[in-house]
N, CA, C, O and the ligand as a Tripos MOL2 file, in Angstrom:
@<TRIPOS>MOLECULE
protein
  273   271    69     0     0
PROTEIN
NO_CHARGES

@<TRIPOS>ATOM
      1 N         -45.8350   65.8580  -26.8500 N.3       1 MET1
      2 CA        -46.9710   65.3550  -26.0220 C.3       1 MET1
      3 C         -48.0760   64.8280  -26.9610 C.2       1 MET1
      4 O         -47.8100   64.1190  -27.9320 O.2       1 MET1
      5 N         -49.2280   65.1760  -26.6560 N.am      2 GLY2
      6 CA        -50.3660   64.7000  -27.4800 C.3       2 GLY2
      7 C         -50.4500   65.4390  -28.8400 C.2       2 GLY2
      8 O         -49.7380   66.4110  -29.0960 O.2       2 GLY2
      9 N         -51.3310   64.9390  -29.6690 N.am      3 VAL3
     10 CA        -51.4560   65.5870  -30.9760 C.3       3 VAL3
     11 C         -52.6030   66.6040  -30.8990 C.2       3 VAL3
     12 O         -53.7430   66.2690  -30.5780 O.2       3 VAL3
     13 N         -52.2640   67.8130  -31.1980 N.am      4 ASP4
     14 CA        -53.3050   68.8470  -31.1910 C.3       4 ASP4
     15 C         -54.1830   68.7030  -32.4260 C.2       4 ASP4
     16 O         -53.6900   68.5750  -33.5470 O.2       4 ASP4
     17 N         -55.4110   68.7250  -32.2140 N.am      5 ILE5
     18 CA        -56.3170   68.6160  -33.3450 C.3       5 ILE5
     19 C         -56.5690   70.0600  -33.8730 C.2       5 ILE5
     20 O         -57.1900   70.8570  -33.1700 O.2       5 ILE5
     21 N         -56.1160   70.3930  -35.0520 N.am      6 ILE6
     22 CA        -56.3260   71.6720  -35.6330 C.3       6 ILE6
     23 C         -57.5730   71.5970  -36.4820 C.2       6 ILE6
     24 O         -57.7100   70.7400  -37.3550 O.2       6 ILE6
     25 N         -58.5140   72.5530  -36.1920 N.am      7 PRO7
     26 CA        -59.6820   72.6570  -37.0060 C.3       7 PRO7
     27 C         -59.3060   72.8800  -38.4850 C.2       7 PRO7
     28 O         -58.3260   73.5730  -38.7590 O.2       7 PRO7
     29 N         -60.0180   72.3430  -39.3910 N.am      8 SER8
     30 CA        -59.6050   72.4570  -40.8260 C.3       8 SER8
     31 C         -59.5060   73.9250  -41.2300 C.2       8 SER8
     32 O         -58.5980   74.2950  -41.9750 O.2       8 SER8
     33 N         -60.3940   74.7410  -40.7680 N.am      9 ASP9
     34 CA        -60.3360   76.1470  -41.1480 C.3       9 ASP9
     35 C         -59.0150   76.7980  -40.6330 C.2       9 ASP9
     36 O         -58.3510   77.5650  -41.3300 O.2       9 ASP9
     37 N         -58.7040   76.4600  -39.4440 N.am     10 CYS10
     38 CA        -57.4400   76.9800  -38.9230 C.3      10 CYS10
     39 C         -56.2770   76.4570  -39.6700 C.2      10 CYS10
     40 O         -55.3540   77.2110  -39.9770 O.2      10 CYS10
     41 N         -56.2770   75.1790  -39.9810 N.am     11 ALA11
     42 CA        -55.1740   74.5430  -40.7380 C.3      11 ALA11
     43 C         -55.0230   75.2600  -42.1030 C.2      11 ALA11
     44 O         -53.9300   75.3530  -42.6620 O.2      11 ALA11
     45 N         -56.1240   75.7400  -42.5910 N.am     12 ALA12
     46 CA        -56.0770   76.4130  -43.8950 C.3      12 ALA12
     47 C         -55.8310   77.9070  -43.7210 C.2      12 ALA12
     48 O         -55.8280   78.6540  -44.7000 O.2      12 ALA12
     49 N         -55.6270   78.3370  -42.5070 N.am     13 GLY13
     50 CA        -55.2370   79.7130  -42.2880 C.3      13 GLY13
     51 C         -56.3620   80.6170  -42.1390 C.2      13 GLY13
     52 O         -56.2000   81.8340  -42.2260 O.2      13 GLY13
     53 N         -57.5750   80.0530  -41.9020 N.am     14 ARG14
     54 CA        -58.7360   80.8770  -41.6520 C.3      14 ARG14
     55 C         -59.1220   80.8690  -40.2470 C.2      14 ARG14
     56 O         -59.8690   79.9740  -39.8520 O.2      14 ARG14
     57 N         -58.6970   81.7660  -39.4500 N.am     15 HIS15
     58 CA        -59.0040   81.8110  -38.0480 C.3      15 HIS15
     59 C         -60.1830   82.7230  -37.8280 C.2      15 HIS15
     60 O         -60.3940   83.6700  -38.5850 O.2      15 HIS15
     61 N         -60.9400   82.4480  -36.8100 N.am     16 LYS16
     62 CA        -62.0540   83.3400  -36.4430 C.3      16 LYS16
     63 C         -61.9260   83.7300  -34.9900 C.2      16 LYS16
     64 O         -61.7450   82.9200  -34.0810 O.2      16 LYS16
     65 N         -62.0350   85.0500  -34.8450 N.am     17 PRO17
     66 CA        -61.8920   85.5100  -33.3920 C.3      17 PRO17
     67 C         -63.1500   85.2250  -32.5650 C.2      17 PRO17
     68 O         -64.2420   84.9800  -33.0790 O.2      17 PRO17
     69 N         -62.9270   85.2710  -31.2940 N.am     18 ARG18
     70 CA        -64.1020   85.1810  -30.3810 C.3      18 ARG18
     71 C         -64.7360   86.5600  -30.3330 C.2      18 ARG18
     72 O         -64.0330   87.5620  -30.2070 O.2      18 ARG18
     73 N         -65.9430   86.6160  -30.4250 N.am     19 GLY19
     74 CA        -66.6210   87.9310  -30.3570 C.3      19 GLY19
     75 C         -66.2200   88.8330  -31.4050 C.2      19 GLY19
     76 O         -65.9060   88.4050  -32.5150 O.2      19 GLY19
     77 N         -66.2130   90.0920  -31.1080 N.am     20 ARG20
     78 CA        -65.7760   91.1510  -32.0280 C.3      20 ARG20
     79 C         -64.7840   92.0300  -31.3080 C.2      20 ARG20
     80 O         -65.1710   93.0250  -30.6960 O.2      20 ARG20
     81 N         -63.5260   91.6870  -31.3680 N.am     21 PRO21
     82 CA        -62.5360   92.4850  -30.5890 C.3      21 PRO21
     83 C         -62.4370   93.8200  -31.3320 C.2      21 PRO21
     84 O         -62.5320   93.8510  -32.5590 O.2      21 PRO21
     85 N         -62.2420   94.9520  -30.5810 N.am     22 PRO22
     86 CA        -62.0890   96.2300  -31.1340 C.3      22 PRO22
     87 C         -60.6970   96.4650  -31.6850 C.2      22 PRO22
     88 O         -59.7120   95.9010  -31.2090 O.2      22 PRO22
     89 N         -60.6410   97.3180  -32.7070 N.am     23 ALA23
     90 CA        -59.3590   97.6200  -33.3090 C.3      23 ALA23
     91 C         -58.6590   98.6870  -32.4080 C.2      23 ALA23
     92 O         -59.3300   99.5150  -31.7930 O.2      23 ALA23
     93 N         -57.3830   98.6520  -32.3460 N.am     24 ASP24
     94 CA        -56.6980   99.6520  -31.5740 C.3      24 ASP24
     95 C         -56.4780  100.9040  -32.4340 C.2      24 ASP24
     96 O         -56.9640  101.0000  -33.5610 O.2      24 ASP24
     97 N         -55.7440  101.8410  -31.8770 N.am     25 ALA25
     98 CA        -55.6300  103.1620  -32.5670 C.3      25 ALA25
     99 C         -54.9560  103.0520  -33.9620 C.2      25 ALA25
    100 O         -55.1970  103.8670  -34.8520 O.2      25 ALA25
    101 N         -54.1320  102.0450  -34.1080 N.am     26 SER26
    102 CA        -53.3990  101.9040  -35.4450 C.3      26 SER26
    103 C         -54.2300  101.0980  -36.4240 C.2      26 SER26
    104 O         -53.7970  100.8960  -37.5580 O.2      26 SER26
    105 N         -55.4330  100.6200  -36.0240 N.am     27 GLY27
    106 CA        -56.2620   99.8840  -36.9190 C.3      27 GLY27
    107 C         -55.9260   98.3220  -36.8790 C.2      27 GLY27
    108 O         -56.3790   97.5360  -37.7110 O.2      27 GLY27
    109 N         -55.1630   97.9870  -35.9250 N.am     28 VAL28
    110 CA        -54.8600   96.5730  -35.7800 C.3      28 VAL28
    111 C         -55.8280   95.9650  -34.7890 C.2      28 VAL28
    112 O         -56.0030   96.4810  -33.6850 O.2      28 VAL28
    113 N         -56.4500   94.8810  -35.1750 N.am     29 THR29
    114 CA        -57.3600   94.1240  -34.3330 C.3      29 THR29
    115 C         -56.7550   92.8800  -33.8410 C.2      29 THR29
    116 O         -56.2780   92.0860  -34.6520 O.2      29 THR29
    117 N         -56.7340   92.6420  -32.5780 N.am     30 ARG30
    118 CA        -56.2120   91.4320  -32.0510 C.3      30 ARG30
    119 C         -57.2520   90.6500  -31.3270 C.2      30 ARG30
    120 O         -58.1420   91.1960  -30.6750 O.2      30 ARG30
    121 N         -57.1260   89.3750  -31.4510 N.am     31 GLY31
    122 CA        -58.1310   88.5270  -30.7650 C.3      31 GLY31
    123 C         -57.5430   87.1240  -30.5620 C.2      31 GLY31
    124 O         -56.3710   86.8390  -30.8050 O.2      31 GLY31
    125 N         -58.4400   86.3040  -30.1090 N.am     32 ILE32
    126 CA        -58.1340   84.8800  -29.8680 C.3      32 ILE32
    127 C         -58.9690   84.0640  -30.7350 C.2      32 ILE32
    128 O         -60.1800   84.2660  -30.8300 O.2      32 ILE32
    129 N         -58.3260   83.1020  -31.4010 N.am     33 CYS33
    130 CA        -59.0880   82.2600  -32.2840 C.3      33 CYS33
    131 C         -60.0500   81.4690  -31.4370 C.2      33 CYS33
    132 O         -59.6930   80.8920  -30.4100 O.2      33 CYS33
    133 N         -61.2900   81.4620  -31.9050 N.am     34 ARG34
    134 CA        -62.3570   80.6770  -31.1080 C.3      34 ARG34
    135 C         -62.1710   79.1970  -31.2880 C.2      34 ARG34
    136 O         -62.6450   78.4140  -30.4650 O.2      34 ARG34
    137 N         -61.4630   78.7700  -32.3900 N.am     35 TYR35
    138 CA        -61.3960   77.3390  -32.6400 C.3      35 TYR35
    139 C         -60.0370   76.7370  -32.0230 C.2      35 TYR35
    140 O         -60.0450   75.7450  -31.2930 O.2      35 TYR35
    141 N         -58.9720   77.3700  -32.3530 N.am     36 CYS36
    142 CA        -57.6830   76.8020  -31.9090 C.3      36 CYS36
    143 C         -57.0580   77.5100  -30.7600 C.2      36 CYS36
    144 O         -56.1270   76.9930  -30.1430 O.2      36 CYS36
    145 N         -57.5740   78.7540  -30.4340 N.am     37 GLY37
    146 CA        -57.0730   79.4120  -29.2160 C.3      37 GLY37
    147 C         -55.8210   80.2000  -29.3360 C.2      37 GLY37
    148 O         -55.3050   80.7010  -28.3370 O.2      37 GLY37
    149 N         -55.3110   80.3270  -30.5270 N.am     38 ILE38
    150 CA        -54.0690   81.0910  -30.6260 C.3      38 ILE38
    151 C         -54.3710   82.5650  -30.7650 C.2      38 ILE38
    152 O         -55.4940   82.9630  -31.0760 O.2      38 ILE38
    153 N         -53.3430   83.3730  -30.5270 N.am     39 SER39
    154 CA        -53.5040   84.7720  -30.7020 C.3      39 SER39
    155 C         -53.4800   85.1100  -32.1790 C.2      39 SER39
    156 O         -52.5840   84.7050  -32.9210 O.2      39 SER39
    157 N         -54.4810   85.8550  -32.5780 N.am     40 ILE40
    158 CA        -54.5230   86.2380  -33.9920 C.3      40 ILE40
    159 C         -54.6780   87.7400  -34.1010 C.2      40 ILE40
    160 O         -55.1030   88.4110  -33.1610 O.2      40 ILE40
    161 N         -54.3260   88.2520  -35.2660 N.am     41 MET41
    162 CA        -54.4850   89.6640  -35.4890 C.3      41 MET41
    163 C         -54.8700   89.9970  -36.8680 C.2      41 MET41
    164 O         -54.6540   89.1820  -37.7640 O.2      41 MET41
    165 N         -55.4490   91.1850  -37.1180 N.am     42 ARG42
    166 CA        -55.8320   91.5480  -38.3930 C.3      42 ARG42
    167 C         -55.5450   93.0170  -38.5770 C.2      42 ARG42
    168 O         -55.7180   93.7780  -37.6250 O.2      42 ARG42
    169 N         -55.1270   93.4540  -39.7150 N.am     43 THR43
    170 CA        -54.8300   94.8490  -39.9350 C.3      43 THR43
    171 C         -55.9300   95.3480  -40.9150 C.2      43 THR43
    172 O         -56.7320   94.5810  -41.4480 O.2      43 THR43
    173 N         -55.9070   96.6460  -41.1040 N.am     44 LEU44
    174 CA        -56.8270   97.2610  -42.0310 C.3      44 LEU44
    175 C         -56.5820   96.7540  -43.4520 C.2      44 LEU44
    176 O         -57.4910   96.6230  -44.2730 O.2      44 LEU44
    177 N         -55.3090   96.4790  -43.6890 N.am     45 ALA45
    178 CA        -54.9360   96.0760  -45.0860 C.3      45 ALA45
    179 C         -55.3250   94.6200  -45.4460 C.2      45 ALA45
    180 O         -55.4860   94.2620  -46.6130 O.2      45 ALA45
    181 N         -55.4630   93.8190  -44.4000 N.am     46 THR46
    182 CA        -55.7750   92.4130  -44.6380 C.3      46 THR46
    183 C         -57.1960   92.1870  -44.0890 C.2      46 THR46
    184 O         -57.5790   92.6790  -43.0270 O.2      46 THR46
    185 N         -57.8940   91.4660  -44.8260 N.am     47 ARG47
    186 CA        -59.2800   91.0400  -44.4560 C.3      47 ARG47
    187 C         -59.3020   89.7870  -43.6380 C.2      47 ARG47
    188 O         -60.3330   89.3930  -43.0920 O.2      47 ARG47
    189 N         -58.1210   89.1490  -43.5580 N.am     48 SER48
    190 CA        -58.0410   87.8590  -42.8720 C.3      48 SER48
    191 C         -57.3120   87.9670  -41.6070 C.2      48 SER48
    192 O         -56.5430   88.8980  -41.3670 O.2      48 SER48
    193 N         -57.5670   86.9760  -40.7770 N.am     49 TRP49
    194 CA        -56.8700   86.8920  -39.5120 C.3      49 TRP49
    195 C         -55.6420   86.0110  -39.6460 C.2      49 TRP49
    196 O         -55.6720   84.9480  -40.2670 O.2      49 TRP49
    197 N         -54.5430   86.4940  -39.0340 N.am     50 TYR50
    198 CA        -53.3190   85.7340  -39.1040 C.3      50 TYR50
    199 C         -52.8830   85.4860  -37.6560 C.2      50 TYR50
    200 O         -53.2500   86.2280  -36.7450 O.2      50 TYR50
    201 N         -52.0860   84.4180  -37.4680 N.am     51 PRO51
    202 CA        -51.4680   84.2170  -36.1560 C.3      51 PRO51
    203 C         -50.5560   85.3940  -35.8680 C.2      51 PRO51
    204 O         -49.7090   85.7510  -36.6870 O.2      51 PRO51
    205 N         -50.7360   86.0050  -34.6830 N.am     52 SER52
    206 CA        -49.9440   87.2320  -34.3960 C.3      52 SER52
    207 C         -48.4650   86.9000  -34.3200 C.2      52 SER52
    208 O         -47.6280   87.7920  -34.4580 O.2      52 SER52
    209 N         -48.1260   85.6400  -34.1030 N.am     53 GLY53
    210 CA        -46.6910   85.1770  -34.0540 C.3      53 GLY53
    211 C         -45.9750   85.5090  -35.3720 C.2      53 GLY53
    212 O         -44.7700   85.7620  -35.3740 O.2      53 GLY53
    213 N         -46.6720   85.5070  -36.4270 N.am     54 LEU54
    214 CA        -46.1100   85.7320  -37.6970 C.3      54 LEU54
    215 C         -45.5550   87.1440  -37.8120 C.2      54 LEU54
    216 O         -44.6060   87.4040  -38.5510 O.2      54 LEU54
    217 N         -46.1650   88.0320  -37.0720 N.am     55 PHE55
    218 CA        -45.7200   89.4520  -37.1060 C.3      55 PHE55
    219 C         -45.0490   89.8340  -35.8760 C.2      55 PHE55
    220 O         -44.5760   90.9640  -35.7590 O.2      55 PHE55
    221 N         -44.9730   88.9450  -34.9270 N.am     56 GLY56
    222 CA        -44.3890   89.3150  -33.6150 C.3      56 GLY56
    223 C         -42.9050   89.6360  -33.7020 C.2      56 GLY56
    224 O         -42.3610   90.4170  -32.9220 O.2      56 GLY56
    225 N         -42.2840   89.0100  -34.6680 N.am     57 GLY57
    226 CA        -40.8240   89.2750  -34.8670 C.3      57 GLY57
    227 C         -39.9840   88.4990  -33.8520 C.2      57 GLY57
    228 O         -40.3310   88.3760  -32.6770 O.2      57 GLY57
    229 N         -38.9360   88.0150  -34.3280 N.am     58 ARG58
    230 CA        -38.0430   87.3070  -33.4540 C.3      58 ARG58
    231 C         -36.6960   88.1180  -33.4000 C.2      58 ARG58
    232 O         -36.0000   88.3030  -34.3980 O.2      58 ARG58
    233 N         -36.4170   88.5490  -32.2370 N.am     59 PRO59
    234 CA        -35.1840   89.4120  -32.1220 C.3      59 PRO59
    235 C         -33.9350   88.6700  -32.5620 C.2      59 PRO59
    236 O         -32.9820   89.2950  -33.0290 O.2      59 PRO59
    237 N         -33.9170   87.3740  -32.4270 N.am     60 ASP60
    238 CA        -32.7520   86.6310  -32.7560 C.3      60 ASP60
    239 C         -32.6370   86.3610  -34.2670 C.2      60 ASP60
    240 O         -31.5900   85.9460  -34.7630 O.2      60 ASP60
    241 N         -33.7330   86.6080  -34.9730 N.am     61 GLN61
    242 CA        -33.7320   86.2460  -36.3400 C.3      61 GLN61
    243 C         -33.6940   87.4590  -37.2610 C.2      61 GLN61
    244 O         -34.4580   87.5500  -38.2220 O.2      61 GLN61
    245 N         -32.8480   88.3340  -36.9700 N.am     62 ALA62
    246 CA        -32.6500   89.5020  -37.7980 C.3      62 ALA62
    247 C         -32.0630   89.0030  -39.1050 C.2      62 ALA62
    248 O         -31.3890   87.9740  -39.1450 O.2      62 ALA62
    249 N         -32.3190   89.7240  -40.1450 N.am     63 SER63
    250 CA        -31.7460   89.3430  -41.4320 C.3      63 SER63
    251 C         -30.2270   89.4110  -41.3060 C.2      63 SER63
    252 O         -29.6780   90.2590  -40.6030 O.2      63 SER63
    253 N         -29.5680   88.4930  -42.0070 N.am     64 PRO64
    254 CA        -28.1460   88.5270  -41.9110 C.3      64 PRO64
    255 C         -27.4970   89.8460  -42.3070 C.2      64 PRO64
    256 O         -27.6490   90.3380  -43.4250 O.2      64 PRO64
    257 N         -26.8360   90.3430  -41.4320 N.am     65 SER65
    258 CA        -26.1860   91.6970  -41.7640 C.3      65 SER65
    259 C         -24.7940   91.4900  -42.2560 C.2      65 SER65
    260 O         -24.3340   90.3650  -42.4510 O.2      65 SER65
    261 N         -24.1570   92.5520  -42.4450 N.am     66 ALA66
    262 CA        -22.8150   92.4950  -43.1040 C.3      66 ALA66
    263 C         -21.8800   91.6000  -42.2780 C.2      66 ALA66
    264 O         -21.6580   91.8230  -41.0880 O.2      66 ALA66
    265 N         -21.3580   90.6090  -42.9380 N.am     67 ARG67
    266 CA        -20.3340   89.7680  -42.2780 C.3      67 ARG67
    267 C         -19.0110   89.9200  -43.0470 C.2      67 ARG67
    268 O         -18.7670   89.2810  -44.0710 O.2      67 ARG67
    269 N         -18.2140   90.7680  -42.5130 N.am     68 SER68
    270 CA        -16.9490   90.9960  -43.2130 C.3      68 SER68
    271 C         -15.8110   90.9700  -42.2010 C.2      68 SER68
    272 O         -14.6500   91.1410  -42.5730 O.2      68 SER68
    273 ZN        -57.6040   79.1240  -35.3610 Zn       69 ZN69
@<TRIPOS>BOND
     1     1     2 1
     2     2     3 1
     3     3     4 2
     4     3     5 am
     5     5     6 1
     6     6     7 1
     7     7     8 2
     8     7     9 am
     9     9    10 1
    10    10    11 1
    11    11    12 2
    12    11    13 am
    13    13    14 1
    14    14    15 1
    15    15    16 2
    16    15    17 am
    17    17    18 1
    18    18    19 1
    19    19    20 2
    20    19    21 am
    21    21    22 1
    22    22    23 1
    23    23    24 2
    24    23    25 am
    25    25    26 1
    26    26    27 1
    27    27    28 2
    28    27    29 am
    29    29    30 1
    30    30    31 1
    31    31    32 2
    32    31    33 am
    33    33    34 1
    34    34    35 1
    35    35    36 2
    36    35    37 am
    37    37    38 1
    38    38    39 1
    39    39    40 2
    40    39    41 am
    41    41    42 1
    42    42    43 1
    43    43    44 2
    44    43    45 am
    45    45    46 1
    46    46    47 1
    47    47    48 2
    48    47    49 am
    49    49    50 1
    50    50    51 1
    51    51    52 2
    52    51    53 am
    53    53    54 1
    54    54    55 1
    55    55    56 2
    56    55    57 am
    57    57    58 1
    58    58    59 1
    59    59    60 2
    60    59    61 am
    61    61    62 1
    62    62    63 1
    63    63    64 2
    64    63    65 am
    65    65    66 1
    66    66    67 1
    67    67    68 2
    68    67    69 am
    69    69    70 1
    70    70    71 1
    71    71    72 2
    72    71    73 am
    73    73    74 1
    74    74    75 1
    75    75    76 2
    76    75    77 am
    77    77    78 1
    78    78    79 1
    79    79    80 2
    80    79    81 am
    81    81    82 1
    82    82    83 1
    83    83    84 2
    84    83    85 am
    85    85    86 1
    86    86    87 1
    87    87    88 2
    88    87    89 am
    89    89    90 1
    90    90    91 1
    91    91    92 2
    92    91    93 am
    93    93    94 1
    94    94    95 1
    95    95    96 2
    96    95    97 am
    97    97    98 1
    98    98    99 1
    99    99   100 2
   100    99   101 am
   101   101   102 1
   102   102   103 1
   103   103   104 2
   104   103   105 am
   105   105   106 1
   106   106   107 1
   107   107   108 2
   108   107   109 am
   109   109   110 1
   110   110   111 1
   111   111   112 2
   112   111   113 am
   113   113   114 1
   114   114   115 1
   115   115   116 2
   116   115   117 am
   117   117   118 1
   118   118   119 1
   119   119   120 2
   120   119   121 am
   121   121   122 1
   122   122   123 1
   123   123   124 2
   124   123   125 am
   125   125   126 1
   126   126   127 1
   127   127   128 2
   128   127   129 am
   129   129   130 1
   130   130   131 1
   131   131   132 2
   132   131   133 am
   133   133   134 1
   134   134   135 1
   135   135   136 2
   136   135   137 am
   137   137   138 1
   138   138   139 1
   139   139   140 2
   140   139   141 am
   141   141   142 1
   142   142   143 1
   143   143   144 2
   144   143   145 am
   145   145   146 1
   146   146   147 1
   147   147   148 2
   148   147   149 am
   149   149   150 1
   150   150   151 1
   151   151   152 2
   152   151   153 am
   153   153   154 1
   154   154   155 1
   155   155   156 2
   156   155   157 am
   157   157   158 1
   158   158   159 1
   159   159   160 2
   160   159   161 am
   161   161   162 1
   162   162   163 1
   163   163   164 2
   164   163   165 am
   165   165   166 1
   166   166   167 1
   167   167   168 2
   168   167   169 am
   169   169   170 1
   170   170   171 1
   171   171   172 2
   172   171   173 am
   173   173   174 1
   174   174   175 1
   175   175   176 2
   176   175   177 am
   177   177   178 1
   178   178   179 1
   179   179   180 2
   180   179   181 am
   181   181   182 1
   182   182   183 1
   183   183   184 2
   184   183   185 am
   185   185   186 1
   186   186   187 1
   187   187   188 2
   188   187   189 am
   189   189   190 1
   190   190   191 1
   191   191   192 2
   192   191   193 am
   193   193   194 1
   194   194   195 1
   195   195   196 2
   196   195   197 am
   197   197   198 1
   198   198   199 1
   199   199   200 2
   200   199   201 am
   201   201   202 1
   202   202   203 1
   203   203   204 2
   204   203   205 am
   205   205   206 1
   206   206   207 1
   207   207   208 2
   208   207   209 am
   209   209   210 1
   210   210   211 1
   211   211   212 2
   212   211   213 am
   213   213   214 1
   214   214   215 1
   215   215   216 2
   216   215   217 am
   217   217   218 1
   218   218   219 1
   219   219   220 2
   220   219   221 am
   221   221   222 1
   222   222   223 1
   223   223   224 2
   224   223   225 am
   225   225   226 1
   226   226   227 1
   227   227   228 2
   228   227   229 am
   229   229   230 1
   230   230   231 1
   231   231   232 2
   232   231   233 am
   233   233   234 1
   234   234   235 1
   235   235   236 2
   236   235   237 am
   237   237   238 1
   238   238   239 1
   239   239   240 2
   240   239   241 am
   241   241   242 1
   242   242   243 1
   243   243   244 2
   244   243   245 am
   245   245   246 1
   246   246   247 1
   247   247   248 2
   248   247   249 am
   249   249   250 1
   250   250   251 1
   251   251   252 2
   252   251   253 am
   253   253   254 1
   254   254   255 1
   255   255   256 2
   256   255   257 am
   257   257   258 1
   258   258   259 1
   259   259   260 2
   260   259   261 am
   261   261   262 1
   262   262   263 1
   263   263   264 2
   264   263   265 am
   265   265   266 1
   266   266   267 1
   267   267   268 2
   268   267   269 am
   269   269   270 1
   270   270   271 1
   271   271   272 2
@<TRIPOS>SUBSTRUCTURE
     1 MET1         2 RESIDUE 1 A MET
     2 GLY2         6 RESIDUE 1 A GLY
     3 VAL3        10 RESIDUE 1 A VAL
     4 ASP4        14 RESIDUE 1 A ASP
     5 ILE5        18 RESIDUE 1 A ILE
     6 ILE6        22 RESIDUE 1 A ILE
     7 PRO7        26 RESIDUE 1 A PRO
     8 SER8        30 RESIDUE 1 A SER
     9 ASP9        34 RESIDUE 1 A ASP
    10 CYS10       38 RESIDUE 1 A CYS
    11 ALA11       42 RESIDUE 1 A ALA
    12 ALA12       46 RESIDUE 1 A ALA
    13 GLY13       50 RESIDUE 1 A GLY
    14 ARG14       54 RESIDUE 1 A ARG
    15 HIS15       58 RESIDUE 1 A HIS
    16 LYS16       62 RESIDUE 1 A LYS
    17 PRO17       66 RESIDUE 1 A PRO
    18 ARG18       70 RESIDUE 1 A ARG
    19 GLY19       74 RESIDUE 1 A GLY
    20 ARG20       78 RESIDUE 1 A ARG
    21 PRO21       82 RESIDUE 1 A PRO
    22 PRO22       86 RESIDUE 1 A PRO
    23 ALA23       90 RESIDUE 1 A ALA
    24 ASP24       94 RESIDUE 1 A ASP
    25 ALA25       98 RESIDUE 1 A ALA
    26 SER26      102 RESIDUE 1 A SER
    27 GLY27      106 RESIDUE 1 A GLY
    28 VAL28      110 RESIDUE 1 A VAL
    29 THR29      114 RESIDUE 1 A THR
    30 ARG30      118 RESIDUE 1 A ARG
    31 GLY31      122 RESIDUE 1 A GLY
    32 ILE32      126 RESIDUE 1 A ILE
    33 CYS33      130 RESIDUE 1 A CYS
    34 ARG34      134 RESIDUE 1 A ARG
    35 TYR35      138 RESIDUE 1 A TYR
    36 CYS36      142 RESIDUE 1 A CYS
    37 GLY37      146 RESIDUE 1 A GLY
    38 ILE38      150 RESIDUE 1 A ILE
    39 SER39      154 RESIDUE 1 A SER
    40 ILE40      158 RESIDUE 1 A ILE
    41 MET41      162 RESIDUE 1 A MET
    42 ARG42      166 RESIDUE 1 A ARG
    43 THR43      170 RESIDUE 1 A THR
    44 LEU44      174 RESIDUE 1 A LEU
    45 ALA45      178 RESIDUE 1 A ALA
    46 THR46      182 RESIDUE 1 A THR
    47 ARG47      186 RESIDUE 1 A ARG
    48 SER48      190 RESIDUE 1 A SER
    49 TRP49      194 RESIDUE 1 A TRP
    50 TYR50      198 RESIDUE 1 A TYR
    51 PRO51      202 RESIDUE 1 A PRO
    52 SER52      206 RESIDUE 1 A SER
    53 GLY53      210 RESIDUE 1 A GLY
    54 LEU54      214 RESIDUE 1 A LEU
    55 PHE55      218 RESIDUE 1 A PHE
    56 GLY56      222 RESIDUE 1 A GLY
    57 GLY57      226 RESIDUE 1 A GLY
    58 ARG58      230 RESIDUE 1 A ARG
    59 PRO59      234 RESIDUE 1 A PRO
    60 ASP60      238 RESIDUE 1 A ASP
    61 GLN61      242 RESIDUE 1 A GLN
    62 ALA62      246 RESIDUE 1 A ALA
    63 SER63      250 RESIDUE 1 A SER
    64 PRO64      254 RESIDUE 1 A PRO
    65 SER65      258 RESIDUE 1 A SER
    66 ALA66      262 RESIDUE 1 A ALA
    67 ARG67      266 RESIDUE 1 A ARG
    68 SER68      270 RESIDUE 1 A SER
    69 ZN69       273 GROUP 0 **** ****
């Protein structure tokens, strides 16, 4: 369809959440990028926000297991 305009910060991987979302019990903070609107998350180990899809996992993309 149309071309999505990605803010330069987002294109560079620097997303910013709307407001200040609270961290959950495991220290993971989830939010919505105020610029591009994707779901983003941050862990205690990382100071940056990442698209949560990166960590969401794809059930169909398990590492190749033993093929014999
Ligand atoms: Zn963004």
